[in-house]
N, CA, C and O atoms as a GROMACS GRO file, in nm:
protein
  324
    1UNK      N    1   0.022   3.278  -1.213
    1UNK     CA    2  -0.046   3.239  -1.092
    1UNK      C    3  -0.123   3.109  -1.111
    1UNK      O    4  -0.112   3.017  -1.030
    2UNK      N    5  -0.201   3.100  -1.216
    2UNK     CA    6  -0.279   2.979  -1.244
    2UNK      C    7  -0.186   2.863  -1.277
    2UNK      O    8  -0.213   2.749  -1.241
    3UNK      N    9  -0.075   2.894  -1.346
    3UNK     CA   10   0.021   2.789  -1.380
    3UNK      C   11   0.084   2.729  -1.254
    3UNK      O   12   0.107   2.608  -1.248
    4UNK      N   13   0.112   2.812  -1.153
    4UNK     CA   14   0.169   2.763  -1.028
    4UNK      C   15   0.070   2.673  -0.954
    4UNK      O   16   0.107   2.569  -0.900
    5UNK      N   17  -0.056   2.713  -0.952
    5UNK     CA   18  -0.158   2.632  -0.887
    5UNK      C   19  -0.174   2.498  -0.958
    5UNK      O   20  -0.185   2.394  -0.895
    6UNK      N   21  -0.175   2.503  -1.090
    6UNK     CA   22  -0.186   2.382  -1.169
    6UNK      C   23  -0.065   2.291  -1.148
    6UNK      O   24  -0.080   2.170  -1.136
    7UNK      N   25   0.054   2.348  -1.142
    7UNK     CA   26   0.176   2.271  -1.120
    7UNK      C   27   0.175   2.207  -0.981
    7UNK      O   28   0.212   2.091  -0.966
    8UNK      N   29   0.134   2.282  -0.880
    8UNK     CA   30   0.126   2.226  -0.744
    8UNK      C   31   0.023   2.115  -0.735
    8UNK      O   32   0.048   2.011  -0.674
    9UNK      N   33  -0.092   2.137  -0.797
    9UNK     CA   34  -0.196   2.034  -0.796
    9UNK      C   35  -0.150   1.907  -0.866
    9UNK      O   36  -0.174   1.797  -0.817
   10UNK      N   37  -0.083   1.923  -0.980
   10UNK     CA   38  -0.031   1.809  -1.054
   10UNK      C   39   0.075   1.736  -0.972
   10UNK      O   40   0.078   1.613  -0.970
   11UNK      N   41   0.161   1.810  -0.905
   11UNK     CA   42   0.264   1.749  -0.822
   11UNK      C   43   0.203   1.669  -0.708
   11UNK      O   44   0.249   1.559  -0.678
   12UNK      N   45   0.101   1.722  -0.646
   12UNK     CA   46   0.034   1.652  -0.536
   12UNK      C   47  -0.033   1.524  -0.587
   12UNK      O   48  -0.023   1.420  -0.523
   13UNK      N   49  -0.100   1.533  -0.700
   13UNK     CA   50  -0.168   1.416  -0.756
   13UNK      C   51  -0.066   1.307  -0.791
   13UNK      O   52  -0.089   1.190  -0.763
   14UNK      N   53   0.044   1.344  -0.852
   14UNK     CA   54   0.148   1.247  -0.888
   14UNK      C   55   0.208   1.184  -0.762
   14UNK      O   56   0.231   1.063  -0.759
   15UNK      N   57   0.234   1.264  -0.661
   15UNK     CA   58   0.291   1.212  -0.537
   15UNK      C   59   0.197   1.114  -0.469
   15UNK      O   60   0.240   1.008  -0.425
   16UNK      N   61   0.070   1.149  -0.461
   16UNK     CA   62  -0.028   1.060  -0.399
   16UNK      C   63  -0.040   0.931  -0.479
   16UNK      O   64  -0.052   0.823  -0.420
   17UNK      N   65  -0.037   0.941  -0.610
   17UNK     CA   66  -0.046   0.823  -0.694
   17UNK      C   67   0.074   0.731  -0.673
   17UNK      O   68   0.058   0.609  -0.669
   18UNK      N   69   0.192   0.788  -0.660
   18UNK     CA   70   0.311   0.708  -0.639
   18UNK      C   71   0.314   0.643  -0.501
   18UNK      O   72   0.377   0.539  -0.483
   19UNK      N   73   0.247   0.702  -0.406
   19UNK     CA   74   0.246   0.647  -0.270
   19UNK      C   75   0.135   0.546  -0.246
   19UNK      O   76   0.130   0.487  -0.138
   20UNK      N   77   0.047   0.526  -0.341
   20UNK     CA   78  -0.063   0.431  -0.321
   20UNK      C   79  -0.010   0.290  -0.314
   20UNK      O   80   0.087   0.254  -0.381
   21UNK      N   81  -0.076   0.210  -0.234
   21UNK     CA   82  -0.036   0.070  -0.222
   21UNK      C   83   0.090   0.048  -0.144
   21UNK      O   84   0.152  -0.057  -0.157
   22UNK      N   85   0.130   0.143  -0.062
   22UNK     CA   86   0.254   0.128   0.014
   22UNK      C   87   0.252   0.005   0.103
   22UNK      O   88   0.352  -0.066   0.112
   23UNK      N   89   0.141  -0.022   0.169
   23UNK     CA   90   0.132  -0.141   0.252
   23UNK      C   91   0.152  -0.267   0.170
   23UNK      O   92   0.215  -0.362   0.217
   24UNK      N   93   0.099  -0.269   0.051
   24UNK     CA   94   0.116  -0.385  -0.037
   24UNK      C   95   0.260  -0.401  -0.081
   24UNK      O   96   0.312  -0.513  -0.085
   25UNK      N   97   0.323  -0.292  -0.113
   25UNK     CA   98   0.462  -0.298  -0.157
   25UNK      C   99   0.554  -0.338  -0.043
   25UNK      O  100   0.640  -0.424  -0.060
   26UNK      N  101   0.536  -0.276   0.073
   26UNK     CA  102   0.622  -0.306   0.188
   26UNK      C  103   0.605  -0.450   0.233
   26UNK      O  104   0.704  -0.518   0.262
   27UNK      N  105   0.483  -0.499   0.239
   27UNK     CA  106   0.459  -0.634   0.288
   27UNK      C  107   0.515  -0.740   0.195
   27UNK      O  108   0.540  -0.853   0.237
   28UNK      N  109   0.534  -0.706   0.068
   28UNK     CA  110   0.588  -0.803  -0.027
   28UNK      C  111   0.737  -0.791  -0.050
   28UNK      O  112   0.801  -0.888  -0.092
   29UNK      N  113   0.795  -0.676  -0.025
   29UNK     CA  114   0.936  -0.656  -0.060
   29UNK      C  115   1.030  -0.654   0.060
   29UNK      O  116   1.146  -0.693   0.047
   30UNK      N  117   0.984  -0.608   0.176
   30UNK     CA  118   1.070  -0.600   0.293
   30UNK      C  119   1.058  -0.730   0.371
   30UNK      O  120   0.949  -0.765   0.415
   31UNK      N  121   1.169  -0.803   0.389
   31UNK     CA  122   1.162  -0.931   0.461
   31UNK      C  123   1.106  -0.913   0.602
   31UNK      O  124   1.145  -0.822   0.676
   32UNK      N  125   1.014  -1.002   0.638
   32UNK     CA  126   0.957  -1.003   0.772
   32UNK      C  127   0.839  -0.909   0.790
   32UNK      O  128   0.780  -0.909   0.898
   33UNK      N  129   0.802  -0.831   0.691
   33UNK     CA  130   0.692  -0.736   0.707
   33UNK      C  131   0.557  -0.794   0.668
   33UNK      O  132   0.454  -0.737   0.704
   34UNK      N  133   0.556  -0.904   0.596
   34UNK     CA  134   0.428  -0.964   0.557
   34UNK      C  135   0.361  -1.040   0.670
   34UNK      O  136   0.242  -1.070   0.663
   35UNK      N  137   0.436  -1.071   0.774
   35UNK     CA  138   0.386  -1.140   0.893
   35UNK      C  139   0.319  -1.273   0.857
   35UNK      O  140   0.227  -1.315   0.927
   36UNK      N  141   0.363  -1.338   0.751
   36UNK     CA  142   0.311  -1.469   0.715
   36UNK      C  143   0.175  -1.468   0.650
   36UNK      O  144   0.119  -1.575   0.626
   37UNK      N  145   0.119  -1.353   0.620
   37UNK     CA  146  -0.013  -1.346   0.558
   37UNK      C  147   0.000  -1.372   0.408
   37UNK      O  148   0.069  -1.298   0.337
   38UNK      N  149  -0.066  -1.476   0.362
   38UNK     CA  150  -0.057  -1.508   0.221
   38UNK      C  151  -0.152  -1.422   0.138
   38UNK      O  152  -0.116  -1.379   0.028
   39UNK      N  153  -0.270  -1.397   0.189
   39UNK     CA  154  -0.367  -1.320   0.114
   39UNK      C  155  -0.387  -1.184   0.181
   39UNK      O  156  -0.400  -1.175   0.303
   40UNK      N  157  -0.390  -1.081   0.101
   40UNK     CA  158  -0.407  -0.943   0.146
   40UNK      C  159  -0.302  -0.901   0.251
   40UNK      O  160  -0.339  -0.848   0.356
   41UNK      N  161  -0.174  -0.925   0.224
   41UNK     CA  162  -0.072  -0.886   0.322
   41UNK      C  163  -0.060  -0.735   0.338
   41UNK      O  164  -0.023  -0.687   0.445
   42UNK      N  165  -0.091  -0.659   0.233
   42UNK     CA  166  -0.083  -0.514   0.243
   42UNK      C  167  -0.187  -0.457   0.337
   42UNK      O  168  -0.160  -0.364   0.413
   43UNK      N  169  -0.307  -0.512   0.331
   43UNK     CA  170  -0.414  -0.467   0.421
   43UNK      C  171  -0.380  -0.507   0.564
   43UNK      O  172  -0.399  -0.429   0.657
   44UNK      N  173  -0.329  -0.630   0.582
   44UNK     CA  174  -0.288  -0.674   0.714
   44UNK      C  175  -0.176  -0.586   0.770
   44UNK      O  176  -0.173  -0.558   0.889
   45UNK      N  177  -0.085  -0.543   0.683
   45UNK     CA  178   0.024  -0.457   0.726
   45UNK      C  179  -0.031  -0.320   0.766
   45UNK      O  180   0.017  -0.260   0.862
   46UNK      N  181  -0.130  -0.271   0.694
   46UNK     CA  182  -0.187  -0.140   0.724
   46UNK      C  183  -0.263  -0.138   0.856
   46UNK      O  184  -0.260  -0.037   0.927
   47UNK      N  185  -0.332  -0.246   0.891
   47UNK     CA  186  -0.415  -0.245   1.011
   47UNK      C  187  -0.343  -0.300   1.134
   47UNK      O  188  -0.405  -0.323   1.237
   48UNK      N  189  -0.214  -0.320   1.124
   48UNK     CA  190  -0.138  -0.368   1.240
   48UNK      C  191  -0.140  -0.261   1.349
   48UNK      O  192  -0.171  -0.145   1.324
   49UNK      N  193  -0.106  -0.301   1.468
   49UNK     CA  194  -0.105  -0.208   1.581
   49UNK      C  195   0.032  -0.143   1.589
   49UNK      O  196   0.131  -0.209   1.622
   50UNK      N  197   0.038  -0.017   1.560
   50UNK     CA  198   0.163   0.057   1.563
   50UNK      C  199   0.138   0.206   1.572
   50UNK      O  200   0.023   0.250   1.567
   51UNK      N  201   0.244   0.284   1.585
   51UNK     CA  202   0.225   0.428   1.600
   51UNK      C  203   0.168   0.497   1.477
   51UNK      O  204   0.111   0.606   1.488
   52UNK      N  205   0.180   0.436   1.360
   52UNK     CA  206   0.132   0.498   1.235
   52UNK      C  207  -0.004   0.445   1.194
   52UNK      O  208  -0.048   0.473   1.083
   53UNK      N  209  -0.072   0.370   1.280
   53UNK     CA  210  -0.198   0.306   1.241
   53UNK      C  211  -0.306   0.405   1.199
   53UNK      O  212  -0.393   0.371   1.119
   54UNK      N  213  -0.303   0.526   1.251
   54UNK     CA  214  -0.404   0.625   1.214
   54UNK      C  215  -0.378   0.683   1.076
   54UNK      O  216  -0.471   0.719   1.004
   55UNK      N  217  -0.252   0.692   1.038
   55UNK     CA  218  -0.218   0.743   0.905
   55UNK      C  219  -0.239   0.635   0.800
   55UNK      O  220  -0.283   0.665   0.689
   56UNK      N  221  -0.208   0.511   0.833
   56UNK     CA  222  -0.220   0.405   0.733
   56UNK      C  223  -0.364   0.367   0.703
   56UNK      O  224  -0.388   0.293   0.608
   57UNK      N  225  -0.460   0.415   0.781
   57UNK     CA  226  -0.600   0.390   0.751
   57UNK      C  227  -0.635   0.446   0.614
   57UNK      O  228  -0.722   0.393   0.544
   58UNK      N  229  -0.569   0.552   0.575
   58UNK     CA  230  -0.590   0.612   0.443
   58UNK      C  231  -0.548   0.514   0.333
   58UNK      O  232  -0.607   0.513   0.225
   59UNK      N  233  -0.445   0.434   0.361
   59UNK     CA  234  -0.390   0.343   0.261
   59UNK      C  235  -0.467   0.212   0.250
   59UNK      O  236  -0.447   0.139   0.153
   60UNK      N  237  -0.554   0.180   0.343
   60UNK     CA  238  -0.624   0.052   0.342
   60UNK      C  239  -0.704   0.029   0.213
   60UNK      O  240  -0.689  -0.077   0.152
   61UNK      N  241  -0.787   0.123   0.167
   61UNK     CA  242  -0.860   0.097   0.042
   61UNK      C  243  -0.768   0.079  -0.078
   61UNK      O  244  -0.794  -0.004  -0.165
   62UNK      N  245  -0.662   0.155  -0.082
   62UNK     CA  246  -0.569   0.143  -0.194
   62UNK      C  247  -0.494   0.010  -0.190
   62UNK      O  248  -0.473  -0.054  -0.293
   63UNK      N  249  -0.454  -0.031  -0.071
   63UNK     CA  250  -0.386  -0.160  -0.057
   63UNK      C  251  -0.481  -0.274  -0.090
   63UNK      O  252  -0.439  -0.376  -0.145
   64UNK      N  253  -0.608  -0.259  -0.056
   64UNK     CA  254  -0.704  -0.363  -0.087
   64UNK      C  255  -0.717  -0.382  -0.238
   64UNK      O  256  -0.728  -0.494  -0.286
   65UNK      N  257  -0.716  -0.273  -0.311
   65UNK     CA  258  -0.724  -0.281  -0.458
   65UNK      C  259  -0.600  -0.351  -0.514
   65UNK      O  260  -0.611  -0.441  -0.596
   66UNK      N  261  -0.483  -0.308  -0.468
   66UNK     CA  262  -0.358  -0.368  -0.517
   66UNK      C  263  -0.352  -0.516  -0.478
   66UNK      O  264  -0.314  -0.600  -0.559
   67UNK      N  265  -0.388  -0.548  -0.354
   67UNK     CA  266  -0.385  -0.687  -0.309
   67UNK      C  267  -0.483  -0.774  -0.386
   67UNK      O  268  -0.455  -0.892  -0.410
   68UNK      N  269  -0.597  -0.719  -0.426
   68UNK     CA  270  -0.693  -0.794  -0.506
   68UNK      C  271  -0.634  -0.829  -0.643
   68UNK      O  272  -0.652  -0.941  -0.691
   69UNK      N  273  -0.566  -0.735  -0.703
   69UNK     CA  274  -0.502  -0.763  -0.832
   69UNK      C  275  -0.387  -0.862  -0.818
   69UNK      O  276  -0.353  -0.932  -0.913
   70UNK      N  277  -0.326  -0.869  -0.699
   70UNK     CA  278  -0.212  -0.957  -0.675
   70UNK      C  279  -0.253  -1.096  -0.627
   70UNK      O  280  -0.167  -1.180  -0.604
   71UNK      N  281  -0.384  -1.122  -0.611
   71UNK     CA  282  -0.429  -1.252  -0.559
   71UNK      C  283  -0.376  -1.372  -0.638
   71UNK      O  284  -0.332  -1.469  -0.576
   72UNK      N  285  -0.377  -1.370  -0.772
   72UNK     CA  286  -0.322  -1.486  -0.844
   72UNK      C  287  -0.175  -1.510  -0.813
   72UNK      O  288  -0.131  -1.625  -0.802
   73UNK      N  289  -0.099  -1.404  -0.800
   73UNK     CA  290   0.044  -1.418  -0.768
   73UNK      C  291   0.060  -1.467  -0.624
   73UNK      O  292   0.145  -1.552  -0.597
   74UNK      N  293  -0.020  -1.414  -0.533
   74UNK     CA  294  -0.013  -1.456  -0.393
   74UNK      C  295  -0.047  -1.604  -0.378
   74UNK      O  296   0.013  -1.673  -0.296
   75UNK      N  297  -0.144  -1.652  -0.455
   75UNK     CA  298  -0.184  -1.792  -0.445
   75UNK      C  299  -0.069  -1.885  -0.485
   75UNK      O  300  -0.056  -1.995  -0.430
   76UNK      N  301   0.012  -1.842  -0.579
   76UNK     CA  302   0.126  -1.925  -0.622
   76UNK      C  303   0.248  -1.906  -0.534
   76UNK      O  304   0.328  -1.998  -0.516
   77UNK      N  305   0.263  -1.787  -0.478
   77UNK     CA  306   0.385  -1.753  -0.405
   77UNK      C  307   0.393  -1.822  -0.270
   77UNK      O  308   0.497  -1.877  -0.234
   78UNK      N  309   0.284  -1.818  -0.196
   78UNK     CA  310   0.286  -1.874  -0.062
   78UNK      C  311   0.298  -1.764   0.042
   78UNK      O  312   0.295  -1.646   0.007
   79UNK      N  313   0.310  -1.801   0.168
   79UNK     CA  314   0.314  -1.699   0.273
   79UNK      C  315   0.436  -1.608   0.260
   79UNK      O  316   0.545  -1.651   0.224
   80UNK      N  317   0.413  -1.482   0.288
   80UNK     CA  318   0.522  -1.384   0.287
   80UNK      C  319   0.586  -1.382   0.425
   80UNK      O  320   0.518  -1.355   0.524
   81UNK      N  321   0.712  -1.409   0.430
   81UNK     CA  322   0.785  -1.409   0.558
   81UNK      C  323   0.900  -1.311   0.551
   81UNK      O  324   0.973  -1.295   0.649
   0.00000   0.00000   0.00000
């Protein structure tokens, strides 16, 4: 019983960890999703007006962290289109 709870908890933690920064990943890898934002494109993608805007609010802090680490790369790369 305890092993099942531990396994489920571990699975949830791993899944959430793998899904962090989705706005950052999508805005940099899917063409046309960065909307031309050079800095913090993941946060801009998360706060866009769309049907999923209430769910993506959860991702904003995580995308902000990832986008902050990506600032040197973004400065060299240029606008994401």
